[in-house]
C-alpha positions in Angstrom: 137.2 76.5 68.7 137.2 74.1 71.7 138.5 76.9 74.0 135.7 79.2 72.8 133.1 76.5 73.5 134.5 75.9 77.1 134.5 79.7 77.7 130.9 79.8 76.5 129.9 77.0 78.9 131.7 78.7 81.8 130.0 82.0 81.1 126.6 80.3 80.9 127.1 78.7 84.3 128.2 81.9 85.9 125.8 83.5 88.2 127.4 86.9 87.7 124.7 89.6 87.7 125.1 92.4 85.3 124.3 95.7 87.0 123.1 98.6 84.9 123.1 102.3 85.8 119.3 102.0 86.2 119.9 99.3 88.8 122.3 101.6 90.7 119.8 104.5 90.9 116.4 102.9 90.9 116.3 102.4 94.7 117.6 105.9 95.2 114.9 107.4 93.1 112.2 105.6 95.1 113.8 106.7 98.4 113.9 110.3 97.1 110.3 110.2 96.2 109.3 108.8 99.6 111.3 111.5 101.5 109.8 114.2 99.2 106.3 113.0 99.7 106.9 113.0 103.5 107.7 116.7 103.1 111.3 116.5 104.4 113.2 119.0 102.4 116.2 119.0 104.9 116.6 115.2 104.4 116.4 115.6 100.6 119.2 118.2 100.6 121.5 116.4 103.1 120.9 112.8 102.0 120.7 113.0 98.2 122.9 116.0 97.3 126.6 116.7 97.5 127.7 119.6 99.8 128.7 121.6 96.7 125.7 120.6 94.6 123.8 122.9 92.2 120.1 122.9 91.6 118.9 124.9 88.6 115.1 125.2 88.8 112.3 125.9 86.4 112.1 129.3 88.2 115.4 130.2 86.5 117.2 130.4 89.9 120.4 128.5 90.7 120.5 127.1 94.2 124.0 126.2 95.4 124.8 124.0 98.4 122.6 121.9 100.6 121.2 124.8 102.6 119.8 126.6 99.5 118.7 123.4 97.9 116.7 122.6 101.1 115.0 126.0 100.8 114.1 125.4 97.2 112.5 122.0 97.9 110.8 123.4 101.0 109.2 126.1 98.8 107.8 123.5 96.5 106.5 121.4 99.4 105.0 124.4 101.1 103.3 125.3 97.8 101.4 122.0 97.9 103.6 119.7 95.8 102.7 116.1 96.6 102.7 112.7 94.9 106.2 113.4 93.5 107.4 110.9 91.0 110.6 110.5 89.0 110.8 108.6 85.8 114.3 108.3 84.4 114.5 107.6 80.7 118.3 107.5 80.2 121.2 106.9 82.6 124.7 106.9 81.2 128.1 106.2 82.8 130.6 109.0 82.1 133.8 108.3 84.0 133.1 108.9 87.7 129.7 110.3 87.0 126.2 109.1 86.1 124.3 111.3 83.7 120.5 110.9 83.9 117.6 112.4 82.1 113.9 111.9 82.6 110.5 113.2 83.6 109.2 114.4 87.0 105.6 115.1 88.1 103.7 116.1 91.2 100.3 117.6 92.0 101.4 121.1 91.0 104.2 120.6 88.4 105.6 118.4 85.7 108.6 118.6 83.4 112.0 117.2 82.5 115.2 116.7 84.5 118.8 116.4 83.7 121.1 115.2 86.4 124.8 114.5 87.1 125.4 112.1 89.9 128.8 111.8 91.7 130.0 109.0 93.9 131.2 110.1 97.3 132.2 107.6 100.0 130.5 104.8 98.1 127.2 106.7 97.7 125.8 108.2 94.5 124.8 111.8 95.2 123.3 114.5 93.1 125.9 117.0 92.0 124.0 119.0 89.4 120.2 119.0 88.8 118.5 121.0 86.1 114.7 120.9 85.8 112.3 122.6 83.4 
């Protein structure tokens, strides 16, 4: 009992922050929104996606690799998509991956997303994205 009390006191004194999956991705989501709203599809593809990423769009097409993903995002931007916002609702750790679901909206579209994030060289990158 005494040992448990001491452990409790030590843990209460600890300034050890607990980092959640939301903490890990929240800044990345805001950065993604900013780059999107600046109209930079190339930076979206190269900065946020793995080289072998897949993007399955609401148009029923699958875009594979950064070059195709850039073209898909450029198409949306050229169509007038602005004020892009991502609102994650769940983010779970699954081994070396983060699995996220949520809602997106812009001036021309809104829907849901499902994502698998993969860590490469210390950075969390999108590996698979499905939107509807």
